[in-house]
C-alpha positions as CSV (number, residue, x, y, z in Angstrom):
1,M,-91.1,-6.1,226.6
2,P,-87.6,-6.8,228.1
3,E,-85.0,-3.9,228.1
4,S,-83.1,-4.1,224.6
5,P,-79.2,-3.8,224.8
6,F,-80.1,-1.2,221.7
7,S,-81.3,1.8,223.1
8,L,-82.5,3.0,219.6
9,R,-84.0,0.6,217.3
10,Y,-85.0,2.4,214.2
11,L,-86.4,2.3,210.7
12,W,-85.1,4.3,208.1
13,T,-87.3,5.7,205.2
14,W,-87.7,8.0,202.5
15,D,-91.3,9.5,202.2
16,H,-91.7,9.0,198.7
17,S,-91.3,5.2,198.6
18,T,-92.5,4.4,202.1
19,N,-95.7,2.4,201.1
20,W,-98.2,1.4,203.8
21,M,-101.2,2.6,201.9
22,L,-101.0,0.8,198.6
23,D,-104.0,2.4,196.6
24,D,-102.3,5.8,195.9
25,P,-101.6,6.3,192.3
26,G,-98.4,7.8,193.3
27,V,-97.0,5.0,194.8
28,I,-93.3,4.1,193.7
29,N,-91.0,1.8,194.9
30,F,-87.5,2.6,193.6
31,G,-85.3,5.4,193.3
32,W,-83.8,8.1,195.8
33,K,-84.3,11.9,195.8
34,N,-87.7,11.4,194.2
35,R,-90.3,14.1,193.8
36,Y,-93.3,13.4,196.2
37,L,-96.1,12.1,193.8
38,K,-98.7,10.6,196.1
39,R,-101.5,12.5,197.5
40,A,-100.9,14.8,200.4
41,E,-103.0,12.9,202.8
42,T,-101.4,9.6,202.1
43,F,-98.0,10.8,203.6
44,I,-99.8,11.0,207.0
45,K,-101.5,7.7,206.5
46,D,-98.4,6.0,205.5
47,Y,-96.6,6.6,208.6
48,Q,-99.5,6.6,211.0
49,R,-99.6,2.9,209.9
50,L,-95.8,2.5,210.1
51,I,-96.1,4.2,213.6
52,E,-98.5,1.7,214.7
53,H,-96.6,-1.3,213.7
54,C,-93.3,0.0,215.3
55,Q,-95.6,0.8,218.6
56,S,-96.5,-2.9,218.3
57,L,-93.3,-4.5,217.9
58,G,-91.4,-2.2,220.5
59,I,-89.4,-0.4,217.7
60,N,-88.8,3.0,219.1
61,G,-87.8,5.2,216.1
62,I,-88.1,6.0,212.5
63,A,-86.1,8.3,210.4
64,I,-88.0,10.3,207.8
65,W,-86.1,11.8,204.8
66,G,-88.6,14.2,203.3
67,F,-90.1,15.0,206.4
68,L,-90.8,18.2,205.2
69,R,-92.3,19.2,201.9
70,E,-94.8,21.7,200.7
71,D,-96.2,18.7,198.5
72,H,-97.5,16.9,201.5
73,G,-98.5,19.5,203.9
74,G,-95.1,21.0,205.1
75,I,-94.8,22.0,209.0
76,D,-98.7,21.0,209.8
77,A,-98.4,17.7,208.4
78,A,-94.9,16.7,210.0
79,R,-96.4,18.1,213.3
80,E,-99.4,15.7,213.0
81,I,-96.9,12.8,212.4
82,V,-94.9,13.7,215.3
83,D,-97.8,14.0,217.8
84,Y,-99.1,10.6,216.6
85,A,-95.8,9.0,216.9
86,N,-95.1,10.8,220.3
87,E,-98.5,9.6,221.9
88,R,-97.5,6.1,220.8
89,G,-93.7,6.0,222.1
90,V,-92.2,6.2,218.6
91,G,-89.7,8.9,218.1
92,V,-89.6,10.6,214.7
93,F,-86.2,11.4,213.7
94,P,-86.2,14.0,210.5
95,G,-83.6,13.6,208.2
96,V,-81.4,16.8,207.8
97,G,-79.1,17.4,205.0
98,T,-76.1,19.3,206.1
99,G,-74.6,19.4,202.7
100,S,-77.0,18.3,200.2
101,Y,-80.5,16.4,200.7
102,G,-82.5,19.7,201.0
103,G,-81.2,20.9,204.4
104,F,-83.8,21.1,207.2
105,F,-86.9,21.6,205.0
106,Y,-86.3,19.0,202.3
107,E,-88.6,20.7,199.5
108,G,-90.1,23.7,199.3
109,E,-89.6,27.6,199.5
110,H,-88.5,27.8,203.0
111,R,-85.4,29.6,204.4
112,Y,-83.8,26.4,205.7
113,N,-84.4,24.4,202.3
114,T,-81.0,24.2,200.4
115,A,-82.3,25.1,197.2
116,A,-84.0,28.1,198.3
117,W,-80.8,29.2,200.3
118,L,-78.4,28.8,197.4
119,N,-81.1,30.5,194.8
120,L,-80.5,33.5,197.3
121,H,-76.9,32.9,197.8
122,P,-75.4,30.8,194.6
123,E,-71.9,32.0,195.6
124,L,-72.3,29.5,198.6
125,R,-72.6,26.5,196.6
126,A,-70.2,23.4,196.8
127,L,-67.6,23.2,193.9
128,G,-66.7,20.1,191.8
129,A,-63.4,18.9,191.3
130,E,-62.7,20.9,188.2
131,G,-64.1,24.1,189.7
132,A,-67.5,23.9,188.1
133,L,-70.7,23.7,190.0
134,D,-70.7,20.0,191.3
135,V,-73.3,17.9,189.2
136,D,-75.4,15.0,189.6
137,G,-76.1,13.8,186.2
138,A,-77.1,16.9,183.9
139,E,-78.4,18.8,186.8
140,P,-76.7,21.2,189.3
141,M,-76.4,19.5,192.7
142,E,-78.1,21.6,195.5
143,R,-75.1,21.2,198.0
144,I,-73.6,23.9,199.9
145,C,-69.9,24.2,200.8
146,P,-69.4,23.5,204.6
147,A,-66.5,25.9,205.0
148,K,-67.9,28.9,204.0
149,S,-69.1,30.9,207.2
150,E,-72.5,31.9,205.8
151,N,-73.4,28.3,205.5
152,V,-72.1,27.6,208.9
153,R,-74.2,30.2,210.5
154,W,-77.1,29.0,208.4
155,L,-76.5,25.1,209.7
156,K,-76.7,26.6,213.2
157,E,-80.0,28.6,213.0
158,G,-81.5,25.9,211.0
159,I,-80.8,22.8,213.9
160,R,-82.3,25.4,216.3
161,W,-85.2,26.5,214.1
162,L,-85.9,22.3,213.8
163,F,-85.9,21.7,217.7
164,D,-87.6,24.7,218.4
165,T,-90.5,24.0,215.7
166,F,-90.9,20.2,216.5
167,D,-91.1,17.9,219.5
168,I,-88.8,15.4,218.3
169,P,-86.3,13.4,220.2
170,G,-83.6,13.9,217.7
171,V,-82.4,14.0,214.0
172,N,-80.5,11.8,211.5
173,L,-78.0,13.7,209.7
174,E,-76.4,13.1,206.6
175,N,-74.0,15.5,204.6
176,G,-74.3,14.1,200.9
177,D,-72.6,10.5,200.9
178,L,-69.2,10.6,200.1
179,S,-69.2,14.1,198.6
180,V,-66.4,16.8,198.7
181,S,-66.2,20.5,198.0
182,H,-63.5,22.1,196.0
183,T,-64.1,25.8,196.7
184,P,-60.9,27.4,198.0
185,E,-62.4,27.8,201.3
186,A,-62.9,24.0,201.5
187,K,-59.5,23.0,200.3
188,A,-58.0,25.4,202.8
189,A,-60.0,24.1,205.7
190,R,-59.1,20.7,204.8
191,A,-55.4,21.5,204.9
192,A,-55.8,22.8,208.0
193,L,-56.8,19.5,209.5
194,E,-53.4,18.1,208.6
195,S,-54.6,14.5,208.0
196,D,-53.9,12.0,205.5
197,E,-57.8,10.6,205.8
198,P,-59.9,10.8,202.7
199,D,-61.2,14.2,201.7
200,H,-64.9,13.1,202.1
201,Y,-64.2,12.3,205.9
202,K,-63.0,15.9,206.3
203,D,-65.9,17.3,204.4
204,Q,-68.3,15.1,206.8
205,L,-66.2,16.5,209.9
206,L,-66.7,20.2,208.6
207,S,-70.3,19.7,207.7
208,Y,-71.7,18.0,210.9
209,Q,-69.4,19.9,213.5
210,P,-71.6,23.3,213.2
211,V,-74.9,21.5,213.8
212,L,-73.7,19.1,216.6
213,E,-71.8,22.1,218.5
214,E,-74.7,24.3,218.4
215,I,-76.8,21.7,220.1
216,R,-74.0,20.4,222.2
217,E,-76.1,21.0,225.5
218,L,-79.2,18.9,224.1
219,L,-77.3,15.7,223.4
220,D,-77.8,14.6,226.9
221,E,-81.6,14.4,226.0
222,K,-81.6,14.5,222.3
223,T,-80.4,11.6,220.0
224,V,-78.5,12.6,217.0
225,T,-77.0,10.0,214.6
226,Y,-74.7,11.3,211.8
227,A,-74.1,9.0,208.7
228,T,-70.5,7.9,207.8
229,Y,-71.6,6.2,204.8
230,T,-68.9,3.3,205.7
231,G,-68.2,0.6,207.9
232,F,-65.4,0.8,210.4
233,L,-62.9,-2.0,209.1
234,P,-59.6,-0.4,208.7
235,Q,-58.2,-0.3,205.0
236,K,-56.5,2.1,202.7
237,A,-58.3,5.3,201.4
238,K,-59.9,3.7,198.4
239,P,-60.2,0.0,199.6
240,T,-61.3,-3.1,197.9
241,G,-63.6,-3.6,200.7
242,G,-65.9,-0.8,199.4
243,M,-68.5,0.4,202.2
244,A,-67.2,-2.1,204.8
245,A,-63.9,0.0,204.9
246,M,-62.7,3.5,206.5
247,S,-59.3,5.1,206.2
248,P,-56.5,3.3,207.9
249,E,-56.6,5.3,211.1
250,P,-59.6,6.5,212.7
251,P,-61.1,9.7,210.8
252,L,-60.8,12.9,212.8
253,F,-64.4,13.2,213.2
254,T,-64.4,10.3,215.7
255,T,-62.4,12.6,218.1
256,R,-63.5,15.8,217.3
257,L,-67.5,15.8,217.2
258,P,-69.3,15.8,220.3
259,E,-68.9,12.4,221.8
260,K,-72.3,12.2,222.8
261,A,-73.6,12.2,219.1
262,I,-73.9,8.7,217.6
263,A,-72.0,7.8,214.6
264,Q,-74.2,5.8,212.0
265,W,-71.9,3.2,210.5
266,T,-73.1,1.1,207.3
267,L,-72.9,-2.5,208.2
268,T,-74.1,-3.5,204.7
269,E,-70.8,-4.8,203.6
270,M,-69.5,-5.6,206.9
271,I,-71.7,-8.6,207.4
272,R,-71.2,-11.5,205.5
273,K,-71.3,-11.5,201.8
274,D,-73.1,-14.8,201.6
275,P,-75.5,-14.9,204.8
276,L,-75.6,-18.0,206.7
277,P,-78.5,-20.5,205.7
278,L,-81.2,-20.2,207.9
279,T,-80.8,-23.8,209.3
280,A,-77.5,-22.7,210.8
281,W,-79.6,-20.4,213.3
282,L,-82.3,-22.9,214.3
283,D,-80.5,-24.0,217.2
284,D,-77.5,-21.8,217.7
285,G,-77.5,-18.1,218.3
286,E,-74.0,-17.6,217.9
287,P,-72.5,-20.1,215.3
288,E,-68.9,-20.0,214.7
289,E,-69.3,-19.5,211.1
290,V,-70.6,-15.9,211.7
291,Y,-67.0,-14.7,212.4
292,E,-65.5,-16.4,209.5
293,N,-65.6,-12.8,207.8
294,P,-62.7,-10.9,206.5
295,N,-64.9,-7.7,206.3
296,W,-65.8,-8.0,210.2
297,P,-62.9,-9.6,212.3
298,R,-64.2,-10.9,215.6
299,D,-62.8,-8.4,218.0
300,L,-63.2,-5.4,215.7
301,R,-65.1,-2.6,217.2
302,P,-66.0,0.8,215.8
303,P,-63.9,3.9,216.9
304,T,-66.6,6.2,218.1
305,K,-67.7,6.1,221.9
306,R,-71.2,6.1,220.8
307,S,-72.4,3.9,217.5
308,A,-75.4,2.8,215.5
309,G,-75.5,0.2,213.0
310,V,-77.6,0.4,209.5
311,L,-78.3,-2.5,207.1
312,Q,-79.4,-1.4,203.5
313,Q,-80.4,-5.1,202.7
314,G,-84.0,-5.4,201.5
315,S,-84.0,-2.2,199.9
316,Q,-84.0,-0.5,196.3
317,Y,-80.4,0.2,196.7
318,L,-79.2,-3.1,196.3
319,N,-80.0,-5.7,193.7
320,E,-79.1,-8.8,196.0
321,P,-80.9,-8.9,198.3
322,A,-83.4,-6.5,197.0
323,R,-86.5,-4.4,198.1
324,Y,-89.0,-7.2,198.5
325,D,-86.6,-10.1,199.8
326,M,-86.6,-11.8,203.1
327,I,-83.6,-11.0,205.2
328,V,-84.0,-12.5,208.4
329,S,-80.4,-14.1,208.4
330,Q,-79.0,-10.7,207.5
331,I,-80.8,-9.0,210.3
332,K,-80.0,-11.5,212.8
333,E,-76.2,-11.4,212.0
334,G,-76.3,-7.4,212.0
335,C,-77.7,-7.4,215.4
336,L,-75.6,-10.2,216.8
337,R,-72.2,-8.7,215.5
338,A,-73.3,-5.0,216.5
339,H,-74.1,-6.1,220.0
340,R,-70.7,-7.7,220.5
341,A,-69.2,-4.9,218.9
342,G,-70.6,-2.5,221.8
343,M,-73.0,-0.5,219.3
344,E,-76.0,1.0,221.1
345,S,-78.4,1.3,218.2
346,M,-79.5,-0.6,215.1
347,C,-81.5,0.3,211.8
348,I,-82.8,-1.4,208.9
349,I,-85.1,0.2,206.1
350,G,-88.9,0.5,206.9
351,E,-90.5,1.3,203.7
352,V,-92.5,-1.9,202.6
353,T,-95.8,-2.6,204.3
354,S,-95.9,-5.4,206.7
355,R,-98.7,-6.8,204.5
356,H,-96.1,-8.1,202.4
357,I,-95.2,-11.3,204.6
358,P,-91.3,-11.2,203.8
359,W,-91.3,-8.2,205.4
360,A,-93.6,-8.9,208.1
361,L,-91.1,-11.6,208.9
362,N,-88.2,-9.0,208.9
363,Y,-89.8,-6.9,211.1
364,L,-90.6,-9.4,213.5
365,A,-87.0,-10.5,213.4
366,F,-85.7,-7.1,213.8
367,S,-88.0,-6.4,216.9
368,H,-86.8,-9.6,218.4
369,F,-83.2,-9.8,217.6
370,T,-82.7,-6.2,218.9
371,R,-83.9,-7.2,222.0
372,F,-82.3,-10.8,222.1
373,P,-79.3,-10.8,219.8
374,T,-78.0,-13.9,220.9
375,D,-81.3,-16.2,220.6
376,S,-81.6,-18.9,218.1
377,L,-84.2,-18.9,215.4
378,R,-86.3,-21.4,217.4
379,A,-86.1,-18.9,220.5
380,F,-87.5,-16.3,218.2
381,A,-90.3,-18.4,217.2
382,R,-91.3,-19.1,220.8
383,K,-90.9,-15.5,221.9
384,T,-91.9,-13.5,219.2
385,L,-93.2,-15.3,216.3
386,A,-95.7,-17.5,218.4
387,G,-98.3,-14.5,218.6
388,E,-98.4,-14.3,214.8
389,V,-99.2,-17.9,213.8
390,G,-101.0,-19.6,216.6
391,G,-98.9,-20.6,219.3
392,E,-95.4,-21.9,220.2
393,D,-95.4,-25.1,218.9
394,R,-96.8,-23.9,215.6
395,A,-94.1,-21.0,215.5
396,V,-91.4,-23.3,216.0
397,R,-92.7,-25.6,213.1
398,F,-93.1,-22.5,211.0
399,V,-89.3,-21.5,211.2
400,E,-88.2,-25.2,210.7
401,I,-90.2,-25.0,207.5
402,L,-89.2,-21.6,206.5
403,A,-85.4,-22.5,207.0
404,G,-86.0,-25.8,205.1
405,A,-87.5,-23.8,202.2
406,H,-85.0,-20.9,202.2
407,D,-82.1,-23.4,202.2
408,E,-83.6,-25.6,199.6
409,L,-83.8,-28.4,202.0
410,T,-87.5,-28.8,201.9
411,G,-88.6,-32.4,202.5
412,D,-91.8,-34.6,202.4
413,K,-92.8,-34.0,205.9
414,D,-92.4,-30.4,205.7
415,R,-94.7,-30.1,202.4
416,H,-97.2,-32.4,204.1
417,D,-97.2,-30.6,207.4
418,V,-97.4,-26.9,205.7
419,A,-99.9,-28.3,203.4
420,L,-102.1,-29.3,206.5
421,L,-101.8,-26.0,208.5
422,A,-102.5,-24.2,205.0
423,K,-105.6,-26.1,204.7
424,Q,-106.6,-25.3,208.0
425,A,-106.0,-21.4,207.0
426,R,-108.4,-21.6,204.5
427,R,-110.9,-23.2,206.7
428,D,-110.4,-20.4,209.2
429,I,-110.7,-17.6,206.4
430,A,-113.9,-19.3,205.1
431,A,-115.1,-19.0,208.8
432,G,-114.0,-15.5,209.3
433,R,-111.5,-16.0,212.0
434,N,-107.5,-15.9,212.1
435,V,-107.2,-14.1,209.2
436,E,-104.0,-12.6,209.9
437,Q,-102.0,-15.8,211.0
438,S,-103.6,-17.5,208.0
439,R,-101.8,-15.1,205.7
440,Y,-98.4,-16.5,207.1
441,W,-99.3,-20.2,206.7
442,L,-100.6,-19.6,202.9
443,W,-97.5,-17.7,202.0
444,L,-95.2,-20.4,203.5
445,E,-97.0,-23.4,201.7
446,A,-96.3,-21.4,198.4
447,M,-92.8,-21.2,199.5
448,A,-92.3,-24.7,200.5
449,E,-94.2,-25.7,197.1
450,G,-91.7,-23.6,195.0
451,R,-94.8,-21.6,193.6
452,V,-93.5,-18.4,194.4
453,E,-90.0,-17.5,193.5
454,R,-87.4,-17.3,196.0
455,F,-88.8,-15.3,199.2
456,T,-90.0,-12.0,197.2
457,S,-93.4,-12.6,197.0
458,S,-96.2,-9.8,196.8
459,F,-98.7,-12.9,198.2
460,F,-100.7,-11.4,200.8
């Protein structure tokens, strides 16, 4: 495959809702911070299948939240997945919670699990705004205060333990969304920063800094991304732009954290609210309309030296587009804009099996547009989709019909052509050949005929 302008092309996952093995009674497809309800062996099988798919598409990384849990085998199971991935050129990036989200060992009685640590040292918890234990609903939130010296030591020890224990290329850091600790120590630490930026950015700096400083000498060879939870559109502290915006000036973490670490910016609300129709991409890989977007002006670049972009479209965290939707236009736009903004890494959610055709197309689009971000949809068909649907000519016809159906422009010729191709697919299946490509054509026929609502079909 040609060299990609994005050095890291990764999929972000929670273990509990990464479903590539579909016959486990514990399968769930919603929520976050869930318990792991599947069989322990399914954890390994889910990720082995995902790793194999990444290998086939040149996607070189998977972030795994819930990487370490007693319920699915702890250290031994995690090592098995890491070894399997390393053998196939796919990097596993454990999710590490530097405030909440389980610490280094997501769930279980382990020194580097947040809950276990706070059970031993309850005085090290973060406090809510009213001076009470921070809460998530009615339950205490297991979150450490980033300004307490004992927690700083724990974070430094934990990241060393993780890299010493696993042969991993890096980690994906999060501190707990836009959380803020209100302990006296945290208030004093934020005041000492002498910055007018939102407090949640200050807590990110306090939370990420010990970890990144501890492994500063490893950052030449290890890839460490840290979540900002927002985009980089400059606005006021509580902007109308929502996740698209950061504070008016670049937060302190952009200059005080080691510059070799990679800021993971949320592009979810930076790309167009109304994605371009697929027909707009058919022949033009960079239509002017893509820059008609107040949340991402044409020349706006992130303020960090190294930056990754993450799209949450097609996940359970959004209602539109939702977990099972096809998001080819959003992936194309995100990759193009990130490339033009000088970002070096891109990420989408990777939990839904490619047996689901809309997501098979999403993964193919991500693989292609992280390598060729300025390509048109027809170029995507010729270079990448052709191997899945029976050759270049068929692939081009596929995206033409797909774009028409997606944009509600399906004509009689499209219906006629896709009916013939689907008829051939049925013959192929009956003869035991071309089964994989036939799935695409049968799905496309259903979409073009309006037999399946929108592009969320579970049609296999």
